[in-house]
C-alpha positions as CSV (number, residue, x, y, z in Angstrom):
1,M,-8.2,16.8,-60.1
2,L,-5.5,18.9,-58.0
3,K,-7.6,17.9,-55.0
4,K,-7.9,14.2,-55.9
5,I,-3.8,14.0,-56.3
6,T,-3.1,16.2,-53.2
7,A,-5.6,13.5,-51.4
8,A,-3.3,11.0,-52.6
9,L,-0.4,11.9,-52.1
10,L,-1.5,12.4,-48.1
11,V,-3.1,8.8,-48.3
12,C,0.4,7.8,-49.4
13,C,2.7,9.7,-47.0
14,T,0.7,8.7,-44.1
15,A,1.1,4.7,-45.1
16,A,4.7,5.2,-45.4
17,V,5.0,6.8,-42.5
18,L,3.1,3.9,-40.5
19,W,4.8,1.2,-42.3
20,A,8.2,2.8,-41.6
21,Y,7.5,3.1,-37.7
22,E,9.7,0.2,-36.2
23,P,10.8,1.2,-32.6
24,P,12.7,-1.5,-30.7
25,A,10.8,-4.0,-28.5
26,A,10.1,-2.3,-25.1
27,G,11.0,0.8,-26.5
28,Q,8.5,2.8,-24.8
29,L,9.7,1.8,-21.3
30,T,13.1,3.1,-22.3
31,Y,12.7,6.2,-19.2
32,Q,10.7,3.5,-17.2
33,L,13.4,1.3,-16.6
34,T,14.4,3.2,-13.2
35,T,13.0,2.0,-9.6
36,P,11.1,-1.1,-8.8
37,D,7.9,1.0,-8.5
38,V,7.9,2.0,-11.9
39,L,9.4,-1.3,-13.7
40,A,6.1,-2.6,-12.2
41,G,3.4,-0.1,-13.3
42,G,3.4,1.4,-9.8
43,A,3.4,4.7,-11.4
44,T,0.5,5.1,-13.3
45,V,-0.8,8.7,-15.4
46,A,-2.8,9.3,-12.5
47,G,0.0,8.8,-10.3
48,G,-0.1,5.3,-9.2
49,A,-3.1,3.3,-8.0
50,F,-2.3,4.5,-4.2
51,A,-1.6,8.1,-4.3
52,Y,2.2,8.0,-3.7
53,S,5.2,10.3,-5.0
54,A,8.3,9.3,-5.9
55,V,11.1,11.0,-8.2
56,S,11.1,7.8,-10.7
57,Q,7.2,8.6,-11.2
58,A,7.3,12.1,-12.9
59,A,9.0,10.2,-16.0
60,V,5.6,8.9,-16.6
61,N,3.3,12.1,-15.2
62,P,5.4,15.1,-13.8
63,A,2.8,16.5,-12.3
64,V,2.4,13.6,-9.8
65,I,4.8,15.1,-6.7
66,A,3.2,18.2,-6.9
67,S,1.6,17.6,-3.4
68,E,4.8,16.6,-2.3
69,Q,6.1,18.3,1.4
70,R,9.1,16.3,1.9
71,I,12.6,15.7,0.4
72,V,12.4,12.4,-1.5
73,L,15.6,10.5,-2.7
74,D,15.3,7.6,-5.4
75,A,18.0,5.0,-5.8
76,A,18.0,1.6,-7.7
77,A,19.6,-0.8,-9.9
78,T,17.8,-3.0,-12.5
79,M,19.9,-6.1,-14.1
80,L,18.6,-7.0,-17.6
81,T,19.1,-10.9,-19.2
82,G,18.3,-11.7,-22.6
83,T,19.2,-13.0,-25.7
84,K,22.7,-11.1,-26.5
85,N,24.9,-12.1,-29.7
86,G,22.6,-15.3,-30.0
87,K,23.2,-16.4,-26.8
88,D,20.2,-17.0,-24.1
89,N,19.7,-15.5,-21.0
90,A,23.0,-13.1,-21.0
91,L,23.4,-10.2,-18.4
92,G,23.6,-6.9,-19.2
93,L,25.5,-4.4,-17.1
94,P,23.7,-3.5,-14.2
95,S,21.0,-0.1,-14.8
96,I,21.1,2.9,-12.1
97,Y,19.1,5.4,-11.2
98,A,19.1,8.3,-8.5
99,G,16.5,11.1,-8.1
100,L,15.6,13.7,-5.7
101,V,12.5,15.7,-4.6
102,I,13.0,19.2,-3.3
103,P,9.5,21.3,-2.4
104,S,9.5,24.7,-2.1
105,K,7.3,27.7,-1.8
106,M,7.1,28.2,-5.3
107,G,6.2,24.5,-6.2
108,V,8.0,21.4,-6.6
109,F,11.4,20.7,-8.0
110,S,12.9,17.1,-9.3
111,A,16.1,16.1,-10.7
112,S,17.3,12.6,-11.7
113,F,19.7,10.6,-13.7
114,Q,19.4,7.4,-15.4
115,Q,22.2,5.4,-17.0
116,L,20.6,2.3,-19.2
117,N,22.3,-0.9,-20.0
118,A,20.1,-2.8,-22.7
119,E,21.9,-4.2,-25.8
120,F,20.4,-6.9,-26.5
121,D,19.0,-8.8,-30.2
122,R,15.9,-7.5,-30.3
123,M,15.3,-5.3,-27.3
124,A,18.2,-2.9,-29.1
125,L,17.9,0.2,-26.5
126,G,21.5,1.0,-26.4
127,N,23.4,2.3,-23.5
128,T,22.5,5.7,-23.0
129,A,22.6,8.5,-19.7
130,T,19.7,10.5,-19.0
131,A,19.2,13.7,-16.9
132,R,16.2,15.0,-16.5
133,G,15.0,17.9,-14.4
134,G,11.1,19.0,-13.8
135,F,8.5,21.3,-11.7
136,A,5.3,20.6,-10.1
137,K,2.4,22.6,-8.6
138,E,-0.8,22.2,-6.8
139,M,-2.9,24.5,-8.0
140,D,-5.9,23.9,-6.1
141,D,-7.2,21.3,-3.8
142,N,-7.8,19.0,-7.0
143,L,-5.6,19.7,-9.6
144,N,-1.9,19.0,-9.9
145,V,0.4,20.1,-13.3
146,G,4.1,19.4,-14.2
147,A,6.6,20.0,-16.9
148,D,10.2,18.5,-17.3
149,L,12.9,18.2,-19.7
150,Y,15.3,15.5,-20.3
151,L,18.8,15.0,-22.1
152,S,20.2,11.6,-23.3
153,I,23.6,10.5,-24.9
154,G,24.7,7.5,-25.7
155,K,25.1,4.5,-27.8
156,T,22.2,2.7,-30.0
157,T,22.3,0.9,-32.8
158,A,22.4,3.8,-35.3
159,G,25.4,4.5,-33.5
160,F,26.2,7.5,-31.2
161,D,22.8,9.4,-30.7
162,W,21.1,12.0,-28.4
163,A,17.5,13.3,-27.4
164,F,16.3,16.6,-25.8
165,G,12.5,17.0,-25.3
166,G,10.5,17.2,-22.0
167,D,6.9,15.9,-21.2
168,L,3.5,17.7,-19.8
169,G,1.2,16.6,-17.2
170,F,-1.8,17.2,-15.0
171,T,-3.9,14.7,-12.3
172,W,-7.4,15.7,-11.2
173,Y,-8.7,14.4,-8.1
174,L,-12.0,13.4,-8.4
175,G,-13.3,11.7,-4.8
176,T,-16.1,9.3,-4.9
177,W,-17.1,9.5,-8.7
178,K,-20.9,8.3,-9.7
179,Y,-19.8,6.8,-12.8
180,L,-17.0,4.7,-10.6
181,P,-19.5,3.7,-7.8
182,F,-17.4,1.0,-6.8
183,M,-14.1,3.1,-6.2
184,T,-13.3,5.7,-3.4
185,D,-10.3,8.7,-3.9
186,V,-10.5,8.3,-7.4
187,R,-8.1,10.3,-9.7
188,W,-7.2,11.0,-12.8
189,G,-4.5,12.1,-15.1
190,A,-3.1,13.1,-18.7
191,T,0.4,13.5,-20.4
192,L,1.9,14.6,-23.6
193,S,5.2,13.1,-23.5
194,S,8.8,13.3,-25.8
195,L,8.1,16.6,-27.2
196,G,11.4,17.2,-29.0
197,K,14.2,14.7,-30.2
198,N,14.4,11.1,-29.5
199,L,16.8,8.1,-29.6
200,H,16.5,6.3,-33.1
201,T,17.2,3.4,-34.4
202,S,19.5,2.6,-37.3
203,S,16.5,1.4,-39.3
204,T,14.9,4.9,-40.1
205,A,14.0,8.1,-38.9
206,Y,10.6,7.2,-38.2
207,S,11.9,4.8,-35.5
208,A,12.2,6.8,-32.6
209,F,11.7,5.7,-28.9
210,P,10.1,6.3,-27.1
211,G,7.7,7.5,-29.1
212,I,7.4,11.0,-30.1
213,C,4.4,13.7,-28.8
214,T,2.9,10.6,-26.9
215,P,-0.9,11.0,-25.7
216,A,-1.4,9.2,-22.7
217,V,-4.6,9.2,-20.1
218,G,-5.1,7.0,-16.8
219,I,-7.3,6.6,-14.0
220,A,-7.0,5.3,-10.3
221,G,-8.7,4.5,-7.1
222,T,-9.4,2.7,-4.2
223,L,-11.6,-0.3,-4.4
224,F,-11.5,-1.4,-0.5
225,T,-10.3,-1.1,2.6
226,F,-11.0,-3.8,5.4
227,K,-9.4,-4.5,8.7
228,G,-5.7,-2.7,7.6
229,I,-6.1,-4.3,4.1
230,S,-6.7,-1.9,1.2
231,G,-6.9,-2.4,-2.1
232,A,-6.6,-0.1,-5.7
233,A,-6.3,0.0,-9.3
234,A,-5.3,1.7,-12.2
235,V,-5.8,1.7,-16.0
236,D,-3.8,3.9,-18.4
237,L,-4.1,4.0,-21.8
238,A,-1.4,5.7,-24.2
239,V,-1.2,6.3,-28.2
240,P,3.0,6.7,-28.5
241,S,3.4,8.5,-31.7
242,F,-0.6,8.0,-32.6
243,Q,0.7,5.0,-34.2
244,D,0.8,2.3,-31.6
245,I,-1.7,1.4,-28.6
246,A,-0.5,0.7,-25.4
247,L,-2.6,-0.6,-22.4
248,N,-1.4,-0.7,-18.8
249,T,-3.2,-2.2,-15.9
250,L,-2.5,-2.2,-12.2
251,L,-3.5,-3.7,-8.8
252,D,-2.2,-2.9,-5.3
253,V,-2.9,-4.3,-2.2
254,R,-1.3,-2.7,0.9
255,V,-1.5,-4.1,4.5
256,S,-1.3,-1.9,7.8
257,D,0.6,0.4,5.4
258,F,3.7,-1.6,6.1
259,L,3.6,-4.0,3.0
260,A,2.5,-3.5,-0.5
261,V,2.4,-6.4,-3.3
262,K,1.8,-4.7,-6.8
263,A,0.7,-6.8,-9.8
264,G,0.3,-5.6,-13.6
265,W,-0.4,-6.3,-17.0
266,N,0.6,-4.5,-20.2
267,L,-0.5,-4.7,-23.7
268,D,1.2,-3.3,-26.8
269,L,-0.2,-3.6,-30.0
270,L,2.4,-3.1,-32.3
271,E,4.7,-5.3,-30.0
272,S,2.0,-7.9,-30.1
273,M,1.6,-8.1,-34.1
274,N,6.0,-8.4,-34.2
275,K,6.1,-11.1,-31.9
276,T,7.9,-9.6,-29.6
277,A,5.3,-8.6,-26.5
278,S,5.6,-10.2,-22.8
279,Y,1.9,-11.3,-22.0
280,L,3.1,-12.3,-18.5
281,P,2.3,-10.2,-15.4
282,Y,4.7,-7.9,-13.2
283,V,4.9,-8.0,-10.0
284,S,6.6,-5.9,-7.2
285,V,6.9,-6.3,-3.3
286,G,7.8,-3.5,-1.1
287,V,8.0,-2.8,2.6
288,T,7.7,0.8,4.7
289,F,8.5,2.0,8.0
290,G,9.8,4.5,9.9
291,H,13.0,5.6,10.8
292,T,14.3,8.4,13.8
293,S,17.6,9.6,12.9
294,K,20.5,10.4,15.4
295,D,20.5,14.3,15.8
296,D,24.0,14.6,14.1
297,S,22.7,12.4,11.6
298,F,23.1,13.3,8.0
299,L,19.2,12.8,7.5
300,A,18.7,15.0,11.1
301,K,20.5,17.8,9.4
302,M,18.1,17.9,6.3
303,G,15.3,18.3,8.6
304,G,14.6,14.8,8.8
305,Q,14.8,13.3,12.5
306,Q,11.9,11.1,11.6
307,S,11.5,9.5,8.1
308,E,10.3,7.3,6.1
309,F,12.0,4.3,4.0
310,N,10.6,2.5,1.3
311,L,12.3,-1.5,0.0
312,G,11.4,-2.8,-3.0
313,G,12.2,-5.5,-5.5
314,A,10.3,-6.2,-9.0
315,F,10.3,-8.3,-11.6
316,R,9.3,-8.1,-15.2
317,Q,9.6,-9.8,-18.8
318,L,9.9,-6.6,-20.9
319,T,9.7,-9.0,-23.7
320,N,9.0,-12.6,-25.2
321,D,13.0,-12.9,-24.1
322,V,14.4,-10.0,-22.0
323,T,13.5,-9.9,-17.6
324,A,14.5,-6.9,-15.7
325,Y,14.8,-7.8,-11.8
326,S,15.5,-4.5,-10.2
327,A,15.8,-3.3,-6.2
328,G,16.0,0.1,-4.8
329,A,15.1,2.5,-2.2
330,T,13.0,5.6,-1.4
331,I,13.4,7.8,1.3
332,K,11.2,10.5,2.5
333,V,12.8,13.2,4.7
334,G,10.5,14.3,8.0
335,L,7.0,13.7,8.6
336,P,4.3,15.0,6.3
337,D,2.6,18.1,7.8
338,T,-0.9,17.0,8.5
339,T,-2.5,19.6,10.6
340,A,-4.5,22.2,9.4
341,P,-3.1,25.5,9.8
342,S,-4.8,28.0,12.8
343,I,-6.3,31.1,11.9
344,V,-6.6,33.9,15.0
345,L,-8.6,36.9,14.4
346,W,-8.5,38.5,18.2
347,E,-6.1,37.1,20.8
348,D,-7.4,37.5,24.3
349,E,-6.2,40.5,25.9
350,E,-5.4,39.9,29.7
């Protein structure tokens, strides 16, 4: 009898939690409203359709920057429009993002700041500021691991609120995998994110956003390469708070390593059930080019007389009535070291 009562109580408690789980629309994207690359799905759990590290991607998987050899600077601004106080297409204040990656002999360190303005009728994420710091390391030629901590403060529908937590992640390089014979450069990754206290809505303690203790897995790889044009794809699956299912897909096409066009699609089961989901694909366009700095310039003093610039813009409908427009730049200071080390056992004697 006691076992039956205990089982009944567990079922009732579980049902109550499931019923109470009502995060705001697009709440899972709170820390992804940063740069055009992340906004348009370019930062996936496996590190993007093509492997390309940037500071903002560490918010999705802190391990993806582990192989970075250069100092990386990220900066972006994102404008949201939506229904606010009953008025359609109301503009919010711009949200800003800045980040920095510093490689070292120990590993790769990252730091970023995000200021988010998202006070809309249905997508009520509030006005918050988030500082994040992370560390990633190459364990061998295939395995990268990473972790980060974040602190958020600001105003949500619950009034003044704060969040403090961390993320764990890894990526694994598979190369050519027999189970995906149509792909090359295959990578997969996994994360366990939002480990800690997150932001809340005014309705219930279970409405934390993003979902607390969210596991996610993803896989990515190159589909084709033909006369300077390459295409790659990525798929992610996440289970926010073990009470929702989110699917993210991405297609990335590159032209001569100069032009990148990305298109993706996201499905959140809970938002679909609540009729707040957007089913439109999202898109970003970016260009990458080299730059040679003068000897006395700021970049040259940082060790990057020759650097890589990436400029991009993105469009994404976040919910059925809130749309995001983002523009930003990524600067990689210096050139990557592609020369293998030379080991000399005995020098020629004259």
